[in-house]
N, C-alpha and C positions, 0 to 999 in steps of 0.2 A: 503493499500499499504506500502511495506517495504521500508527501508531507501535505499537499492540497487535500488529498483524500481523507487523510486523518483530521485535518482542520474542519473539513465539511461535516464529517461524522461527529466530531466533538461539538461543534456548534449545534447541529441538529439535535443532539442528546442533552443539551444544556450543560455541557462540561467545558465550554470555552466562551471567550468573549471577543469582539472585534471592534477596533477603533475604526470609524468610517472615514476612510480617506476621500477627500475632495468635497465633503459636505460642509455646509456653513450655516450660521445661525443669525437671525435678527432677534434682538431684545427689545420689548416695549414695556416701559415702566410708566407709572402715573395712575392717578385715580380714574382716568377716563379711557384706559388702554382697551378694555373690552368693548366699550361703545364705539371707538374708532375702528377697531378691526372688525367688528360685527357688520359695519356698513361697507366693508371692502372685500369680503370673503364669502364663499358659498356655503360654509357650515355655520352651525349655531354655536358661536364661541361663548355667548353669555351663559350657557348652561354649565360650562366647565367649572369644577371646583379645584382647588390646589390638589396637584398629584394626578389630575386626569388629563387626557389629550384626545385630539381628533385629527383626522385628515381633513385637509381643505384645499381649495384652490383660490388664488387671487386672480380676478378677471379685469380685463379692460372694459371700457365703456361699451365695446361691441361684443362683449362676452367671451372673448378669446382668453386662454389661460396664460397669464403672465408667470405664474409660479404655482407649483404643487408641493405641498409639504405636510408636516405634522405640526399642529399648534398645540403647545404644551402649557398648562397652567401651573404656576407656582405662586407662593405667597409674594405679592407685590410685583410680579412680572409675568408677561406672556412671552414665550419663546416661539419662534417659527424656525422649524429645522428643515432645511432644503438639502436634497440630494445633489447638490450643485454648488458651485462658488459664487452664486448670483445673489447672495444676501445683500451686498451693497446696492445693487440695482433695486431689489425689492424694497429696501429701506428708503431709497430716493422716491420710488413710486408712492409709498405710504406718506412720506413727507408732503407730497403735493396736496394731500387731502387733509393734512393736520393744519388746523386753522386756530381755534382758540382752546382746544381740548388740553386738559392737564396730562400731557404725554410726552415721553422722551423715547425717541426711536434710534437705535444704534445697531451696528453690524460688528460687534466685537470679534476680532480675528484670533483671539486666544482661547475660544471656546471650542471644545471637542465633543463629539458624539461617540458614544461607546454602546454596542448593541450586545444583548445577552438574554438568556432566559432565566428569569428569577433572580434574586429574591424579590417578592412582590413589593416590598416597601421601598425599593431603591429605583430612582428614575421614573420613567413615564411609560405607560402601556403603548406598545407598537402592535396593536391588534391586527393591522393589515397583513402582517407577515404570519399570523397564527397565534392561537392562545399561548399565554406564557411569555411571549416576547416583549422585552422592554428596552428602552433607550435612556441613557443618562446623558445630560448636557453639563459638561464640567469645565472648570478653569484648570490651569496646570497643577496648582496644589491639590485641588479636589480630585483630579484624575489619578494621582499617586495613591490617594486614600481609597478610591474606588477599586483600583486594581488589587490592593491589599485585601479589601473586603470580598471581592469576587474570588480571589485566590483562596482565601480562607474557607469559602463555600465549595471549593473543589474546582474551580475554573481555571483556564490557562489562556494566554493570549493566542489568537488565531488570525491568520492573514486575511486582509480585507478582500482578496480575490475569492476566498472561501464564502464569505458573507455574500458577495455579489452572486455567486452561484445559487445560494439559498433565497436571495431576494428575487432572482429571475424565476426560480422554480415556484416561488410563492406568487408569482405575477404582480409583484409590487412595483409600481412605477417609480422612476427616478427622475427628478426634475432636471431639465437641461439635456436629458438623454431620451427619455420616452416622452418628455413633454416639451413643447416649444410654443413660439407665439402663434403658430398656425392651429393649434389644438383647441377643440371645443370641449367643454366640461364633460358632457356625456360620452364623448369618444373614449374617454379612459375606463368606461364601464365600472365606475365606482360611485354610482349614485347613492347607494345605501350608506356608504361610510363616509363620503366626502361632500354631500350636498344636502342642505335642508330645503325643502320645497315649501315650507310654512313659516320660515323665520321672519318674513318680510323683506323689504327692499334692500338692495345692495348694489354696488356698482356692477353693471353686467347682467343683473337679475333678469331683465326682460328677454335677453336672448336664451337664457337657461330655462325660463318659463315656457317660451314659445317652442323650444324644442321638445319639452316635456308634453306640451299639449299636442304637437304633431306626431309624437309617438316614436321617432328614431332619428339617428344621425346616419351619415352615409358610410362611416368606417368605424371600427372599433379596435381597441388594443387587445391583443390576444396573446396567450402563451404559445410557444412553438417548440417542437422537438426536431431536431436536424439529423439527417443521415447523410453519409458523405462528409466531406470537409465542411466545417462550420463557415457560413457566409460572413462577409464583413458587414459591419454596421452600416446602414444605408443601402444595402443591396436590395434589389427588387424581388418581390415575391410574384410569381406567375402562375396562371391557370390557363390551360389551352394556349400557351404562348402570349397571353395577354397580361399586362401588369395589373395586379389586384391589391398591391400593398408593398410595404418596405419594412426592413428589419431595423430595429431601434437599439436592441441590446443583445449581446450574445456572451455566453460563459460556459466553459467546459463543465460536463457533469459526469466525471469519470465513474462515479458509483452506479450511475444509471446506464452507462455505456454509450452515451450520446452527448451531443452539445444541446444546450437549451437557449431559448431566446424570447424576446418580446417583439412584437411588431404590430404595425396598423395594417388591417385588412378590410377590404370592402365588406359591407355588411352581409351580402349573399354568401360570401366565402368564409365568414367568421363562425364556422360550424365545427365542433369537436370531431376530430377524425379526418377533416378535409385535407387531402394531400395537395401541396403547392410546389412549385418548382423554384429553386434558387440557382444562381450561377455556379454553385459548388455541389448541388445535389438536390435533396428534396426537403421539405418542411412539412410536418404534420401539426395541425392546429390542435392544441391541447384543450381539454375541456375544463 
């Protein structure tokens, strides 16, 4: 078994933890933090109590996704954890709508995100990856203490690439990778976890409500299992020689004997078991 295989197995079993490379954080302080963010994101932030978190999307006035991430509530602060290095850009966007609210918005570069399974009292729930997954957002001093705590519970460090394999296997989108400025919220197929349809108005809400009323979008983010060589990110997905989508994430999955990925596929082809062609082989749409 290779080191990567051991790391994947340990993470999946709850015996390891991973520092999320390339992720970034926006921190929002102040008495009006929930009020401001509630008006700019798709999920219901006001319902969060300290220690809770939810997936959410920040949309522009046309309803396109500017950022997808996890909003985590702590005493005195809301964190927005992004799977990209775009925290500074998101902070600038939020500042454009910050007028008189008692709010401070920063993108501190020294905060790290560490993912693990349990203990439940540490960090925030990362339910999109599955039951038991959590993520801690920590500064340099707190990170060292966290590692000691997780090691005392039987955990060990694992490589970020092993986490990426589990993320993709769990079909959890990553900002800046599976989400860009052309994405519509419902294309992520995370309505239940990232969109509230009864929270009231927010920036871009008209587009989200209109799509919900019409019943569908034209493409969906799906899981993929590749045979043959894994395609490059950005590779076209073909059906009967015609483009029906593109690959957005790829990771080796040696324990499964194949490479896994995520990608956008036209709605008619986004069916579990559908076989599509790639430049390097075939891709099977995962359920």
